[in-house]
C-alpha positions as CSV (number, residue, x, y, z in Angstrom):
1,X,105.4,95.5,82.7
2,X,107.3,95.6,79.4
3,X,110.4,97.3,80.8
4,X,112.7,95.9,83.5
5,X,116.1,96.6,85.0
6,X,118.1,93.4,85.6
7,X,120.5,93.7,88.5
8,X,123.1,91.0,88.7
9,X,126.1,90.0,90.7
10,X,128.9,89.0,88.3
11,X,130.7,86.8,90.8
12,X,127.7,85.0,92.4
13,X,127.7,81.2,92.3
14,X,131.5,80.8,91.9
15,X,131.2,81.0,88.1
16,X,132.2,84.5,87.1
17,X,133.5,83.4,83.7
18,X,130.1,82.1,82.7
19,X,127.9,84.8,84.5
20,X,128.1,87.4,81.8
21,X,127.2,85.0,79.1
22,X,124.2,83.7,81.1
23,X,123.0,87.2,81.7
24,X,123.2,88.1,78.1
25,X,121.3,84.9,77.1
26,X,118.6,85.6,79.8
27,X,118.2,89.2,78.7
28,X,117.8,88.0,75.1
29,X,115.1,85.6,76.0
30,X,113.2,88.2,78.0
31,X,113.5,90.6,75.0
32,X,112.0,87.9,72.8
33,X,109.1,87.6,75.2
34,X,108.4,91.4,74.9
35,X,110.3,92.6,78.0
36,X,112.9,95.3,77.3
37,X,115.8,94.8,79.7
38,X,118.3,97.2,81.0
39,X,121.4,95.5,82.6
40,X,122.8,96.8,85.8
41,X,126.0,95.1,87.1
42,X,127.0,95.3,90.7
43,X,130.6,96.1,91.6
44,X,130.6,95.7,95.4
45,X,128.5,95.4,98.6
46,X,125.6,97.8,98.7
47,X,125.4,98.3,94.9
48,X,122.3,96.1,94.4
49,X,120.4,98.0,97.1
50,X,121.2,101.4,95.6
51,X,120.4,100.2,92.0
52,X,117.0,98.9,93.1
53,X,116.2,102.0,95.1
54,X,117.1,104.2,92.2
55,X,115.0,102.1,89.8
56,X,112.0,102.3,92.2
57,X,112.3,106.0,92.7
58,X,112.3,106.5,88.9
59,X,109.0,104.6,88.7
60,X,110.2,101.2,87.5
61,X,107.4,98.7,87.6
62,X,109.6,95.6,87.6
63,X,113.1,94.9,88.8
64,X,114.8,91.6,88.2
65,X,117.8,90.2,90.1
66,X,120.3,87.5,89.3
67,X,122.5,86.5,92.2
68,X,122.6,84.7,95.5
69,X,120.6,85.2,98.7
70,X,122.8,88.2,99.7
71,X,122.2,90.0,96.4
72,X,118.5,89.3,96.6
73,X,118.5,90.7,100.1
74,X,120.1,93.9,99.0
75,X,117.5,94.3,96.2
76,X,114.5,93.8,98.5
77,X,115.9,96.5,100.8
78,X,116.0,98.9,97.9
79,X,112.3,98.1,97.0
80,X,110.4,97.4,100.2
81,X,108.0,98.6,101.2
82,X,106.7,99.5,97.8
83,X,104.8,98.5,94.7
84,X,107.7,97.6,92.3
85,X,107.5,94.0,91.3
86,X,110.5,91.8,91.9
87,X,111.5,88.8,89.7
88,X,114.3,86.4,90.8
89,X,116.7,84.6,88.5
90,X,118.7,82.5,91.1
91,X,122.4,82.4,90.6
92,X,124.2,82.1,94.0
93,X,125.6,79.6,96.5
94,X,122.7,78.5,98.7
95,X,119.7,79.9,96.8
96,X,117.3,79.4,99.7
97,X,114.4,81.2,98.1
98,X,114.8,79.3,94.8
99,X,114.5,76.0,96.6
100,X,111.5,77.3,98.6
101,X,109.6,78.5,95.6
102,X,110.8,75.9,93.1
103,X,112.6,78.4,90.9
104,X,115.1,77.0,88.4
105,X,118.7,77.4,89.5
106,X,119.8,78.3,85.9
107,X,119.2,82.0,85.1
108,X,118.6,81.2,81.5
109,X,115.9,78.7,82.3
110,X,114.5,81.2,84.8
111,X,114.3,83.9,82.1
112,X,112.5,81.4,79.8
113,X,109.9,80.7,82.5
114,X,109.5,84.2,84.0
115,X,106.9,85.5,81.6
116,X,104.5,82.8,82.9
117,X,105.0,83.7,86.5
118,X,102.4,85.8,88.4
119,X,102.8,88.7,90.9
120,X,101.9,88.0,94.5
121,X,102.2,90.3,97.6
122,X,104.3,88.7,100.3
123,X,105.3,89.5,103.9
124,X,108.9,90.1,104.8
125,X,110.9,90.0,108.0
126,X,112.3,93.2,109.3
127,X,115.2,93.4,111.7
128,X,116.0,96.4,113.9
129,X,119.1,97.1,116.0
130,X,121.2,99.8,117.5
131,X,123.4,101.6,115.0
132,X,126.3,101.3,117.5
133,X,126.3,97.5,116.8
134,X,127.5,98.2,113.2
135,X,130.1,100.9,114.1
136,X,128.2,104.1,114.2
137,X,124.9,105.8,113.4
138,X,123.5,106.0,109.9
139,X,123.5,109.7,109.0
140,X,120.0,109.2,107.4
141,X,118.7,107.8,110.7
142,X,118.8,110.3,113.5
143,X,117.3,107.9,115.9
144,X,120.4,105.7,115.7
145,X,118.4,102.5,114.9
146,X,119.1,100.5,111.8
147,X,116.5,98.5,109.9
148,X,116.9,95.7,107.3
149,X,114.3,93.5,105.6
150,X,114.9,89.8,105.0
151,X,113.1,87.4,102.8
152,X,114.1,83.9,104.1
153,X,116.0,83.6,107.5
154,X,117.6,85.4,110.3
155,X,120.2,83.5,112.2
156,X,121.2,84.4,115.8
157,X,124.2,83.1,117.7
158,X,126.4,80.3,116.4
159,X,125.6,80.3,112.7
160,X,126.0,84.1,112.5
161,X,129.3,83.8,114.2
162,X,130.3,81.2,111.5
163,X,129.3,83.6,108.8
164,X,131.2,86.4,110.6
165,X,134.4,84.3,110.6
166,X,134.1,82.9,107.1
167,X,136.4,84.6,104.7
168,X,135.0,85.7,101.3
169,X,137.8,83.9,99.5
170,X,137.1,80.6,101.2
171,X,133.4,81.0,100.4
172,X,134.0,81.8,96.8
173,X,136.3,78.8,96.4
174,X,134.2,76.2,98.2
175,X,130.6,77.5,98.2
176,X,128.2,75.7,100.6
177,X,131.0,73.3,101.7
178,X,132.9,76.3,103.1
179,X,130.1,77.0,105.5
180,X,130.2,73.4,106.8
181,X,133.9,73.3,107.2
182,X,133.9,76.7,109.0
183,X,131.1,75.5,111.2
184,X,133.1,72.5,112.3
185,X,136.1,74.6,113.0
186,X,134.2,77.2,115.1
187,X,132.2,74.5,117.0
188,X,135.5,73.4,118.5
189,X,136.4,77.0,119.5
190,X,133.2,78.9,120.1
191,X,132.0,79.6,123.7
192,X,128.3,79.5,122.7
193,X,127.1,82.5,124.8
194,X,123.4,82.4,125.8
195,X,120.9,84.9,124.6
196,X,117.2,85.3,125.4
197,X,114.3,85.6,122.9
198,X,111.2,87.3,124.0
199,X,108.2,86.0,122.0
200,X,104.5,85.7,122.7
201,X,104.9,86.6,126.3
202,X,107.6,84.1,127.1
203,X,111.3,83.9,127.3
204,X,113.3,81.3,125.3
205,X,117.0,80.9,126.1
206,X,119.3,79.6,123.3
207,X,122.8,79.6,121.9
208,X,121.6,79.4,118.3
209,X,118.2,80.3,116.9
210,X,117.0,80.5,113.3
211,X,114.0,82.8,112.7
212,X,112.6,81.4,109.5
213,X,110.1,82.3,106.9
214,X,111.2,79.4,104.7
215,X,111.2,75.7,105.3
216,X,114.8,75.3,104.1
217,X,117.9,76.7,105.8
218,X,121.4,76.9,104.2
219,X,119.9,75.8,100.9
220,X,118.7,72.4,101.8
221,X,118.4,71.7,105.6
222,X,114.9,71.5,106.9
223,X,115.0,73.2,110.3
224,X,111.4,74.5,110.2
225,X,109.5,71.9,108.1
226,X,106.1,73.6,108.8
227,X,107.2,77.1,107.8
228,X,104.7,78.8,105.4
229,X,106.4,81.4,103.2
230,X,103.3,83.3,102.3
231,X,101.9,83.6,105.8
232,X,102.8,86.5,108.1
233,X,104.6,84.5,110.8
234,X,108.0,83.3,111.9
235,X,109.0,79.7,112.8
236,X,111.7,80.1,115.4
237,X,113.9,77.0,115.8
238,X,116.1,77.3,119.0
239,X,119.0,75.2,120.0
240,X,119.9,75.5,123.7
241,X,123.1,73.7,124.6
242,X,126.5,75.3,125.2
243,X,128.3,72.0,124.6
244,X,130.3,71.6,121.3
245,X,129.7,67.9,121.5
246,X,126.0,68.5,121.6
247,X,126.3,70.6,118.5
248,X,127.7,67.7,116.6
249,X,124.7,65.8,117.7
250,X,122.5,68.6,116.6
251,X,124.1,68.5,113.1
252,X,123.4,64.8,112.8
253,X,119.8,65.2,113.9
254,X,119.3,68.0,111.4
255,X,120.6,65.9,108.6
256,X,118.3,63.1,109.6
257,X,115.4,65.6,110.1
258,X,115.0,64.4,113.7
259,X,116.3,67.5,115.5
260,X,112.8,68.5,116.8
261,X,112.7,65.3,118.8
262,X,115.6,66.4,121.0
263,X,114.7,67.8,124.4
264,X,116.9,70.9,124.0
265,X,115.6,71.9,120.6
266,X,112.3,73.9,120.3
267,X,110.2,75.2,117.5
268,X,107.9,78.2,118.2
269,X,105.6,80.2,115.9
270,X,105.6,84.0,116.5
271,X,105.1,87.2,114.5
272,X,107.8,89.1,116.5
273,X,111.0,88.1,118.4
274,X,113.2,90.3,120.5
275,X,116.7,88.9,121.2
276,X,119.3,90.1,123.7
277,X,122.4,88.7,125.4
278,X,121.7,86.8,128.7
279,X,124.9,88.2,130.1
280,X,125.4,91.9,129.6
281,X,128.4,92.6,127.4
282,X,128.4,89.3,125.6
283,X,129.0,89.8,121.8
284,X,126.4,87.8,120.0
285,X,126.1,88.1,116.2
286,X,123.1,87.8,113.9
287,X,122.8,87.4,110.1
288,X,120.0,88.0,107.6
289,X,119.6,85.8,104.5
290,X,123.1,84.4,105.0
291,X,124.9,87.7,105.4
292,X,126.4,88.9,108.7
293,X,124.8,92.1,109.8
294,X,125.4,93.2,113.4
295,X,125.2,92.2,117.1
296,X,122.4,91.9,119.6
297,X,120.2,93.3,120.9
298,X,117.8,93.2,117.9
299,X,114.2,92.7,117.2
300,X,112.7,90.7,114.3
301,X,109.1,91.3,113.1
302,X,106.8,90.5,110.2
303,X,105.8,93.2,107.8
304,X,102.7,91.9,105.9
305,X,102.4,92.6,102.2
306,X,105.7,94.4,102.0
307,X,106.7,93.3,98.5
308,X,105.3,92.1,95.2
309,X,107.1,89.0,94.0
310,X,106.8,87.0,90.8
311,X,106.1,83.3,91.6
312,X,105.5,80.2,89.5
């Protein structure tokens, strides 16, 4: 794999002034190691997906991405399912996958180490939902059902509502702190509608659930400490209360890594989860890899060996 396209988000990680310099340095290091790099800069939402899809359709054997979890998510949706190898140079806000795999958070350091990484086939999560939940059918999908892969987490309920309400400007200015501040603000206002999760023949009611492939959530919180990234399964962590005061208790317990001891928090392993509002008409949001996507109902399932990823 001596040729690669490097897709990068110039504003990821709140350091746009430094991003171009880092990308040029990373590309130079890769060139020195024998990898010819073509740079592809994104200019807005959806660009990374299209750039990755075009590269794969033209027979690219390796695609590199520098950006946050959202940019990485776009790229995997341009590649999966397929044989093109993906290499990640983290450069975003939360960097969940970087923390999970122990990747360096500096793109230049990542480029220095990348030639020593090895390809490995990995499973991905796949969400499916009605096109109506995103404002109309996709013209490429006559069935009116949308699909999107995710690498790390799907959040349903409260956290997705927080992401939905969080302004891009606030996020760019404050990074991870913005999520925390917005979560506190919304905890005092949100109605915490209940939704049902169907998994392994049982129904689990919750107001917030994280469907995880990674141990870490939001960059550094350990909601599912037993999650195994390379295994074809989800760890579903469900929070069941509708009380905003209880949510502040949840937050403290999560920080202390004691949330699984609470009577109204449950962790379940499953390969597929179907979520729908408990009360018809309730608007309940979900997000994938930290990006707001749509509203319930939706299903989330594992797709084994969906992507080849370079790992240390």
